[in-house]
C-alpha positions, 0 to 999 in steps of 0.5 A: 128235726135239726138240733144245734151241735148234734150228730145230724147225718152219717155217710158210709163208703160203698163199693157197690151202691146198688147191692147195698141199697138192695141189702138195706131195703130187704133187711131193714125196709129202707128207701133211698134217694139217688143223687147221681151214680155215686151217692144214695141217701137214706132217711131218718124215717127209715133208719133212725138217722139221715145218711147216705152211701158214697162210692168208694173202694174202701170200707168202714171196719173197727179193725181199720179204726172206723166208728161203729154204727150200732142198730137195735133189735128186739129179736137178735136171732131173727134179725141175724137170719134176715141179714144172712139171708140177704148176703150179709156176713156175721163177723162176730157171733152173738155175745153177751156184754153188760146190758145185753147181747150183740153181734157184728155183721158186714154189708155187701160193701164190707162195712161193719155194723153191730146189732144189739138187744136188751131182750 
């Protein structure tokens, strides 16, 4: 449902759209709709928010000042194993912070994300 003046859509740069689609499908069960060879969209049903990947040689990292998309997991260790199995890289190992634990990882296009849990 679209809500007035609320974040509605996220877009991420992507060096290899097909590799990123395979990664997010295998790890999180996402499905995609292709809009030409340089754009693939994912849905709120799969990801919690609508968004897409656009062809780019750039990547989104906190080191570059990018916003950080943070996922939630009920089992950090299990989710970390899935990410690593599918070619994701752990950028920051699991660490504690007020409210829980989290780690940072990158996808095949070197975009940085975080995964957190209160478990």
